[in-house]
C-alpha positions, 0 to 999 in steps of 0.5 A, a space after each residue: 841099108 836099115 829098113 826103117 819104114 818096116 821097122 817102124 810098122 809094127 814098133 809098139 806104143 809101150 815104154 821101153 829101151 832102144 838099142 841102136 846098132 851098127 854094121 858089126 853088131 856094136 852098140 852106137 845109142 841107147 836110149 828110152 821112150 815113154 812111147 817107143 814108136 814115137 820116140 824112134 820115129 823122130 830120128 828118121 822125120 824128112 827135117 829138123 835133125 841136127 848134125 849129130 843125129 843125121 850121122 848115127 842115123 846113116 850107121 844105123 843097121 839094126 834097132 833092137 827094142 826092150 818093152 818094160 812095164 813102166 817109165 821107171 824101168 825103162 830109165 833104170 835098164 838105159 842107165 845099165 846098159 849104157 854104163 856096160 856097153 859105153 856107147 859112143 853117142 851117149 852121154 858118158 860121165 867119167 867119175 869113178 873116183 870115191 868120195 872124201 869124207 871126215 872121219 871121227 874115230 869116237 871108240 877112242 878115249 881121245 877122238 882124232 879127226 882125219 880125211 877118209 876116202 874109201 869104204 868105211 871099215 873104221 869104227 867111228 862117225 863119218 860125215 860127208 861126202 864132201 865134193 873134193 879132197 879140198 873142201 875136207 882140208 879146208 873144213 878140218 883147218 877150220 876146225 883144227 883152228 876152232 876146236 882143236 881136236 887132234 889129227 894127227 896119226 893114233 902111231 904118232 899119238 901114243 908115242 908123244 911125251 910132249 907136246 908137239 907143233 900144233 899144240 904149240 901154235 894154238 891148234 890143239 889141246 895136246 891130249 897126248 900129254 897128261 895134264 893138258 887137257 882133261 877127258 871131260 873138256 876134251 869131250 866138250 870140243 869133240 861135241 862141238 866139233 860134231 854138231 858142226 858137221 852135223 849141220 846144227 850151227 844153230 844149236 852149236 852157237 846157242 850151246 856156245 853161247 850158254 857156256 860162255 855166259 857159265 865161264 863168266 859168272 864162274 869168273 873163270 874168263 880165259 875159258 869164256 874167252 875161248 867160247 867167244 872166240 869159238 862162236 866168233 869162228 862160227 858166226 862168220 862162217 854161218 854169215 858167209 857160207 849159210 842161209 838162215 831158214 834152209 835145212 835138209 841137204 840138197 844138190 843144185 844142178 846147172 847146165 849150159 852148152 855151147 858149141 858142141 861142148 856141155 859143162 854141168 855144175 853141182 852146187 852142194 848144199 848141206 844144212 843151209 850151207 854150201 860145202 863146195 861144187 864141182 863142174 863135169 864136161 861130159 860129151 854131148 848126146 845126139 840129143 844136145 838139148 840142156 834138159 837132156 843132158 842133164 837128164 842123163 847127168 842125173 840118171 848117171 850121177 847118182 846111180 853109176 857111182 852109188 853117191 849118196 842121193 839128198 833128199 832134194 835135187 834142184 835142176 836149171 832146165 825142167 826134165 821130161 822124166 822128172 816123175 820117173 827120176 823121183 821114183 828112181 832115186 827114192 827107191 835108191 835112196 830110201 827116203 822121199 827124193 823131190 827133183 825140181 825145177 821151180 824154186 824161190 828165194 834162197 834155192 833160186 839165188 843158189 840156182 842162179 849162182 850155179 847156172 852162171 858158173 856152168 856158163 862161165 866154167 864152159 867158157 873158160 873150158 872152151 878157151 882152154 880148148 882153143 889154147 891148146 889148139 893154138 899150141 899145136 899148131 905153133 908145134 906143126 909149125 915148128 917141128 914141120 909136121 905135114 899136119 897137126 899132131 892129133 896124139 903125142 906120147 912122152 917118155 921119162 926116167 925116174 929112179 933113186 941112185 938106179 934103184 926101182 927105176 919106173 918109166 912114164 909114158 903121157 899122151 896128149 891130143 886136141 883135147 888135153 891130157 888123155 890120162 886114162 892112156 897114161 902108162 907106167 913100165 916098172 924096168 927090170 933087168 938092166 944095170 942101175 942107172 942106165 937111162 939108156 937101157 931103161 929108155 930102151 926097154 920102156 920104148 919096146 914094150 910100148 911099141 911091140 903092143 902096137 905092133 901086135 895091134 894094141 893101141 893107137 899110134 901117135 903122130 909125135 913122140 917126145 923123149 925127155 933127154 938128149 942125143 943118146 934117149 932119142 938114138 934109143 926111140 929111133 932104133 926101137 922104132 926101126 928094129 920094129 918097122 914102125 914109120 910115120 912117127 916124129 920123133 923129137 928130144 927135149 934136152 935141158 939147155 947149157 943153163 938148165 933153166 926153163 925155156 932154154 930148152 934144145 930140141 932135138 930132131 930124131 930123124 936128122 939130129 939137128 938140134 934147134 931152140 924156140 923163143 921162151 914166148 913160143 906156144 909150142 915151147 910151152 906145150 913141149 914143156 907142159 907135157 914134159 912135165 907132166 910125164 916127169 911128175 907121173 915117173 917120179 909118182 910111179 917111182 915112189 909108189 914101187 919104192 914104198 911098196 918094196 919097204 912094205 914087201 921087206 916087213 912081209 918077208 920077215 919069218 914070224 911075222 903075219 898080218 896082224 904083227 905087221 899091222 900092229 908094227 906100222 900102227 906103232 911105228 907110222 911107216 915100213 921105213 920107221 919099222 926098219 929104223 927101230 932098234 930091238 928095245 923099241 921093236 919090243 914095245 909093240 904088243 906080240 913082239 918079244 925080244 927073240 922075234 924082234 932080234 930076228 926083225 932086225 937081223 932080217 932088215 939089216 940083211 935086206 939092206 946090205 
């Protein structure tokens, strides 16, 4: 048992980081402190501890401390330790996905706008980041209607001989066809687009108003009408989203906690315009106050994923280590960053909106979890299970005429989908179209790992299929001597419509149906549909990779020529459909090589 009294006697009062270890040396919790002795002592007081804190203290076998020179160093060290070890009692923000941007290809004669995510390798201008792909697409849609800058792929653009549908419906100026728009006119639309994306709406509106008056004086009324419409669109956006007098970029972050759960809502404001928002549901740490949750969230949010830090971060609660956070974020952003709690006017209204949204979304999140639990209870009753199922796995098969077969395994628990546990299996060595063999191979690969001590055993195994597929599952489990897993088949009914599925008990072979409004059936349908979606996604990815591999195996076609082919034809499938005359139009492809490409690709289809 850990001797806290002896440990605390010799503990320093300097700033630093402490790591609480379990009986096997595993890190349970990492914390920081201005005063290590005062902070660590608070865990061992006689009263006033939360249930979660008491559970942690009961597991402590040792505490290790690292003394730092400043509180900023302690913050940074704490962040790095949490990121590396992922302790179970710390807040862990699961958000490794890179944020999307809008890309403007400024090096082209006729630049294009595009959605971009990932490394910024292309030469051009990047605007963002945006909170979600939906926010990017909404902005691209607005710009397409307003300024009509092209958004088509370069390969598509180069091969046009007449304007496409986008030009015909007034959403592109048609630069792909000579005579539709001059370089100067197109450049003006690009400049307006750039000003809008930079948040310089006031400057843009003044420019459009001046140009509109100039066109009217020259009696160019059609151009003036276009500029009038553009001005109206910008004014409408400003009136609905922007607030006059607010400059710069800022993030508003609000936290709500209830019943052991938390919701952190981030509102993104760029140049006085709300461009989107996003909610996160981090697990609560042992210090489950809104302020401590916010503090841990802000640190991980800006440092763990290396996202851009705005000059102003507004939070819903006063943070203890705000000065240290300011210094750390300033170092990260290389410009002065200010974390604020007390704000007025427009910022206060945005903060109130973020707080209300966090509270509303948390309630919805909790209700959704209650709905999931109610459905699990209904499934327990319908399948006559001895206990509430805590882990359900569902398998499905997808292929195209027997080729590129992929099996999916999706996982659901008491909190809903556990996407980190999803798995895909590329099926090999079977007769094309043999779904029974495909299911057997996927199940053997999954449960051999379980037999070897890898992974977690499910309580319920759903199989998307009839008795044949279910028998494969039963056979695999018997061969591997794995017991206590309930197998249920989900077969389409005679009408093959949702709500009429036939369920099959793997142990008895008994078939039964549930009422269409039964919560248990709704859960089964949801899990089945998710496994189907995941299998199709895996199959399409495998098929696309095969097309790519076909190009990689062509003699005389290296990485550069392969890239040129894909740029010219837009896809590997486009290359496969090209004839010799079309291939020799690609730079670096002569007739002899074109004949070799066609011969190789045709042989691959046979």
